[in-house]
C-alpha positions in Angstrom: -101.3 -62.2 72.1 -97.7 -61.1 72.6 -98.6 -57.7 71.3 -101.4 -57.2 73.8 -99.0 -58.1 76.7 -96.6 -55.4 75.4 -99.4 -52.9 75.1 -100.6 -53.6 78.7 -97.0 -53.4 80.0 -96.5 -50.1 78.2 -99.7 -48.7 79.7 -98.6 -49.7 83.2 -95.3 -48.0 82.7 -97.0 -44.9 81.3 -99.3 -44.8 84.4 -96.4 -45.1 86.8 -94.5 -42.4 85.0 -97.5 -40.0 85.0 -98.1 -40.8 88.6 -94.5 -40.1 89.5 -94.6 -36.8 87.6 -97.8 -35.7 89.4 -96.3 -36.4 92.8 -93.2 -34.4 91.9 -95.3 -31.6 90.5 -97.5 -31.5 93.6 -94.4 -31.4 95.8 -92.8 -28.6 93.9 -96.0 -26.5 93.7 -96.8 -27.1 97.4 -93.3 -26.0 98.4 -93.5 -22.9 96.2 -96.9 -22.0 97.8 -95.5 -22.4 101.3 -92.6 -20.1 100.4 -94.9 -17.6 98.7 -97.3 -17.5 101.6 -94.4 -17.1 104.1 -93.0 -14.2 102.1 -96.4 -12.5 101.8 -97.1 -13.0 105.4 -93.8 -11.6 106.5 -94.1 -8.6 104.3 -97.6 -7.9 105.6 -96.4 -8.1 109.2 -93.6 -5.6 108.5 -95.9 -3.3 106.5 -98.5 -3.3 109.3 -95.9 -2.6 111.9 -94.4 0.3 109.9 -97.9 1.8 109.3 -98.8 1.3 113.0 -95.6 2.9 114.2 -95.2 5.8 111.8 -98.3 6.5 109.7 -101.4 6.1 112.0 -103.1 9.0 113.5 -104.5 9.0 117.1 -107.1 6.3 117.5 -106.8 5.1 113.9 -106.3 1.4 113.2 -103.8 0.1 110.8 -106.5 -0.9 108.3 -108.0 2.6 108.5 -104.6 4.2 108.1 -103.9 2.1 105.0 -107.3 3.0 103.5 -106.7 6.7 104.2 -103.2 6.5 102.7 -104.5 4.8 99.6 -107.2 7.5 99.2 -104.6 10.3 99.6 -102.4 8.6 97.0 -105.3 8.3 94.6 -106.1 12.0 95.1 -102.5 13.0 94.5 -102.4 10.9 91.3 -105.6 12.4 90.0 -104.3 15.9 90.6 -101.0 15.1 88.9 -102.8 13.6 85.8 -105.1 16.7 85.6 -102.0 19.0 85.7 -100.3 16.8 83.1 -103.4 16.9 80.8 -103.8 20.7 81.2 -100.1 21.2 80.3 -100.5 19.2 77.1 -103.8 20.7 75.9 -103.5 22.2 72.4 -103.4 26.0 72.3 -106.4 27.5 70.6 -105.6 30.6 68.5 -102.0 30.5 69.5 -99.0 30.4 67.2 -98.4 27.2 65.4 -95.2 25.4 66.0 -93.2 24.2 63.0 
């Protein structure tokens, strides 16, 4: 009987420890998420303001400007990769390098 009281007491202690840990974990994760959301929100506001001020064309929204800029960047990257691939193609019938 004494052993069962010890087991029950041990289980209660374990439940309280786990509960305390979960509360701490929720607080830390919640705090991190608030900081992360604030940082992302602040960056987005600054980015949108910059695009609006310097990169939009007449009558273009910030969203449209960002889409246009992304498409232009993808096009530049594709051209660069094509040039890089053409530069490194093996020469057929040319002198072999030793």
